[in-house]
C-alpha positions as a printed NumPy array, in Angstrom:
array([[-180.625,  -52.588,  135.711],
       [-183.226,  -54.857,  137.429],
       [-185.157,  -54.953,  134.129],
       [-182.023,  -56.   ,  132.244],
       [-181.324,  -58.813,  134.73 ],
       [-184.931,  -60.029,  134.429],
       [-184.676,  -60.244,  130.625],
       [-181.383,  -62.093,  130.919],
       [-182.869,  -64.595,  133.369],
       [-185.852,  -65.238,  131.067],
       [-183.542,  -65.791,  128.086],
       [-181.377,  -68.25 ,  130.006],
       [-184.454,  -70.111,  131.26 ],
       [-185.832,  -70.487,  127.761],
       [-182.494,  -71.723,  126.489],
       [-182.29 ,  -74.29 ,  129.278],
       [-185.807,  -75.53 ,  128.475],
       [-184.922,  -75.944,  124.792],
       [-181.774,  -77.934,  125.632],
       [-183.723,  -80.153,  128.023],
       [-186.41 ,  -80.761,  125.379],
       [-183.836,  -81.811,  122.771],
       [-182.12 ,  -84.039,  125.308],
       [-185.376,  -85.806,  126.121],
       [-186.139,  -86.273,  122.428],
       [-182.672,  -87.692,  121.818],
       [-182.894,  -90.132,  124.706],
       [-186.367,  -91.361,  123.794],
       [-185.924,  -94.991,  122.686],
       [-186.982,  -95.662,  119.109],
       [-189.577,  -98.33 ,  118.577],
       [-187.857, -101.487,  117.34 ],
       [-188.822, -102.487,  113.848],
       [-190.082, -105.973,  113.147],
       [-187.804, -108.42 ,  111.336],
       [-189.502, -109.975,  108.317],
       [-188.504, -112.921,  106.149],
       [-189.2  , -111.485,  102.704],
       [-189.531, -114.046,   99.875],
       [-190.813, -113.908,   96.339],
       [-190.62 , -114.815,   92.693],
       [-189.204, -112.493,   90.03 ],
       [-190.765, -112.829,   86.571],
       [-190.972, -110.815,   83.373],
       [-193.953, -108.548,   82.908],
       [-194.816, -109.718,   79.378],
       [-194.394, -113.511,   79.445],
       [-194.163, -114.271,   83.204],
       [-190.879, -116.087,   82.581],
       [-188.519, -116.264,   85.572],
       [-185.678, -113.762,   85.747],
       [-182.668, -115.629,   87.11 ],
       [-179.774, -114.114,   89.066],
       [-181.491, -110.819,   89.909],
       [-179.716, -108.651,   92.469],
       [-181.795, -107.682,   95.5  ],
       [-180.334, -105.344,   98.067],
       [-181.63 , -103.169,  100.861],
       [-181.015,  -99.491,  100.218],
       [-178.66 ,  -97.648,  102.574],
       [-177.37 , -100.979,  103.942],
       [-174.902, -103.669,  102.987],
       [-177.436, -106.463,  103.019],
       [-178.599, -108.145,   99.857],
       [-179.363, -111.381,   98.066],
       [-179.702, -112.859,   94.577],
       [-182.412, -114.896,   92.927],
       [-181.788, -118.466,   91.775],
       [-182.185, -119.91 ,   88.288],
       [-185.977, -120.073,   88.703],
       [-186.248, -116.461,   89.879],
       [-186.923, -117.325,   93.546],
       [-185.329, -115.25 ,   96.298],
       [-185.525, -114.791,  100.049],
       [-183.986, -112.111,  102.252],
       [-184.305, -110.841,  105.824],
       [-185.55 , -107.24 ,  106.058],
       [-187.15 , -104.861,  108.527],
       [-190.302, -102.837,  108.377],
       [-190.102,  -99.697,  106.218],
       [-186.974, -100.956,  104.41 ],
       [-186.673, -100.311,  100.678],
       [-185.625, -103.102,   98.329],
       [-183.841, -102.454,   95.045],
       [-184.156, -105.05 ,   92.243],
       [-181.624, -104.916,   89.39 ],
       [-181.037, -107.29 ,   86.484],
       [-179.212, -107.01 ,   83.186],
       [-181.671, -106.172,   80.405],
       [-184.42 , -105.042,   82.786],
       [-185.392, -101.749,   84.38 ],
       [-184.638, -101.233,   88.065],
       [-187.499, -101.688,   90.509],
       [-187.882, -100.022,   93.92 ],
       [-190.09 , -101.887,   96.4  ],
       [-190.855, -100.418,   99.852],
       [-191.549, -103.   ,  102.527],
       [-194.941, -102.314,  104.209],
       [-194.882, -101.313,  107.878],
       [-198.376, -102.657,  108.592],
       [-197.604, -106.362,  108.375],
       [-199.07 , -108.553,  111.076],
       [-196.78 , -111.524,  110.386],
       [-193.016, -111.9  ,  110.261],
       [-193.225, -113.573,  106.845],
       [-194.145, -111.946,  103.578],
       [-194.102, -113.131,   99.963],
       [-194.722, -111.396,   96.644],
       [-194.379, -111.777,   92.882],
       [-192.194, -109.047,   91.466],
       [-192.604, -108.097,   87.792],
       [-189.602, -106.865,   85.81 ],
       [-189.93 , -104.776,   82.647],
       [-187.49 , -105.367,   79.819],
       [-185.159, -102.497,   79.007],
       [-183.262, -101.81 ,   75.799],
       [-179.718, -100.626,   76.343],
       [-178.094,  -98.715,   73.478],
       [-174.34 ,  -98.677,   73.865],
       [-172.408,  -95.875,   72.164],
       [-170.289,  -96.758,   69.169],
       [-166.715,  -97.661,   70.009],
       [-163.984,  -97.643,   67.386],
       [-160.753,  -99.449,   68.297],
       [-157.585,  -98.44 ,   66.46 ],
       [-154.283, -100.336,   66.613],
       [-152.418,  -97.018,   66.688],
       [-152.957,  -94.472,   69.47 ],
       [-152.36 ,  -91.367,   67.324],
       [-152.943,  -90.276,   63.728],
       [-149.224,  -89.671,   63.208],
       [-148.377,  -93.255,   64.08 ],
       [-151.142,  -94.506,   61.796],
       [-149.849,  -92.374,   58.911],
       [-146.289,  -93.6  ,   59.443],
       [-147.371,  -97.242,   59.595],
       [-149.576,  -96.857,   56.518],
       [-146.825,  -95.287,   54.428],
       [-144.085,  -97.7  ,   55.523],
       [-145.993, -100.959,   55.54 ],
       [-144.635, -103.511,   53.071],
       [-147.356, -105.352,   51.217],
       [-146.791, -109.093,   51.673],
       [-146.328, -111.383,   48.694],
       [-149.132, -113.567,   47.499],
       [-149.077, -117.367,   47.506],
       [-147.566, -117.62 ,   44.01 ],
       [-144.646, -115.299,   44.81 ],
       [-143.861, -117.149,   48.022],
       [-143.998, -120.491,   46.211],
       [-141.594, -119.303,   43.474],
       [-139.141, -117.992,   46.086],
       [-139.219, -121.318,   47.926],
       [-138.562, -123.224,   44.669],
       [-135.444, -121.282,   43.649],
       [-132.347, -123.399,   43.068],
       [-130.27 , -121.67 ,   45.731],
       [-133.087, -121.985,   48.247],
       [-133.638, -125.656,   47.408],
       [-129.898, -126.38 ,   47.626],
       [-129.599, -124.697,   51.012],
       [-132.618, -126.539,   52.352],
       [-131.297, -129.853,   51.04 ],
       [-127.949, -129.287,   52.77 ],
       [-129.521, -128.318,   56.075],
       [-132.286, -130.879,   56.04 ],
       [-131.509, -133.82 ,   58.35 ],
       [-131.862, -137.397,   57.156],
       [-135.136, -139.137,   57.739],
       [-135.531, -142.693,   58.977],
       [-135.305, -144.308,   55.556],
       [-132.182, -142.329,   54.577],
       [-130.457, -143.241,   57.834],
       [-131.295, -146.871,   57.23 ],
       [-129.851, -146.784,   53.678],
       [-126.697, -145.048,   54.899],
       [-126.084, -147.58 ,   57.673],
       [-126.832, -150.469,   55.307],
       [-124.306, -149.201,   52.756],
       [-121.673, -148.764,   55.434],
       [-122.253, -152.262,   56.716],
       [-122.147, -153.787,   53.179],
       [-118.882, -151.965,   52.399],
       [-117.283, -153.393,   55.533],
       [-118.44 , -156.876,   54.568],
       [-117.216, -156.444,   50.945],
       [-113.699, -155.498,   52.004],
       [-113.539, -157.916,   54.933],
       [-110.013, -159.331,   55.288],
       [-108.377, -156.754,   53.045],
       [-107.566, -153.06 ,   52.993],
       [-110.263, -150.881,   51.376],
       [-109.132, -148.837,   48.375],
       [-108.111, -145.204,   48.824],
       [-109.373, -142.591,   46.38 ],
       [-106.03 , -140.856,   46.367],
       [-104.674, -143.606,   44.106],
       [-107.753, -143.596,   41.877],
       [-106.851, -142.212,   38.377],
       [-110.466, -141.355,   37.679],
       [-110.607, -139.215,   40.839],
       [-107.422, -137.415,   39.776],
       [-108.906, -136.801,   36.334],
       [-112.024, -135.261,   37.869],
       [-109.871, -133.075,   40.167],
       [-107.731, -131.747,   37.279],
       [-110.805, -131.046,   35.181],
       [-112.449, -129.092,   38.033],
       [-109.221, -127.158,   38.631],
       [-109.037, -126.147,   34.95 ],
       [-112.664, -124.982,   35.019],
       [-111.924, -122.694,   37.956],
       [-114.23 , -124.372,   40.471],
       [-111.66 , -124.003,   43.237],
       [-111.337, -120.238,   42.932],
       [-112.057, -118.22 ,   46.053],
       [-115.479, -116.678,   45.941],
       [-115.899, -113.43 ,   47.891]])
């Protein structure tokens, strides 16, 4: 029994020492990292032309920036940070910030390599399924050509209907008002004639009645 208690005491002592060691390591203050004003110029690797509007962001953070039209950028970082450069048409670049800088300002020229992006072929159909395409293909009416449409528009019935529904233009309105005004001046001071007493109008009416023009058309 005394031997068992001695082993138990040694085990508990070791466990307490381990917990104390981890506690001291956890409470040890971390060395503050230096803040650096990181600036630079982003250019292409083949022609040294500026790469405008490149995205620069610090990995594992929400901090970032973007280069201007001339490829210049500036961003605030800390030692040992990792910068990620991305631009459309160029390969991504990872740049680790050195931790041996003696100054709080640092500048560099970052080269970007052009990248060719091959997009997969995309075919867009106006019908979502083959069945709908087959139905539309079999039931589609082929439109008439220009000659057929012109002949339909020039048919007598079509022209008559358009003429009846077409409103008067400015010149026709002017002629109509002028005729009305001249008729009033012509019969000024007397009663205008009535067509009901015109023998020629009665002759035309009887002739049309004999020809069957007043029959009801279903």
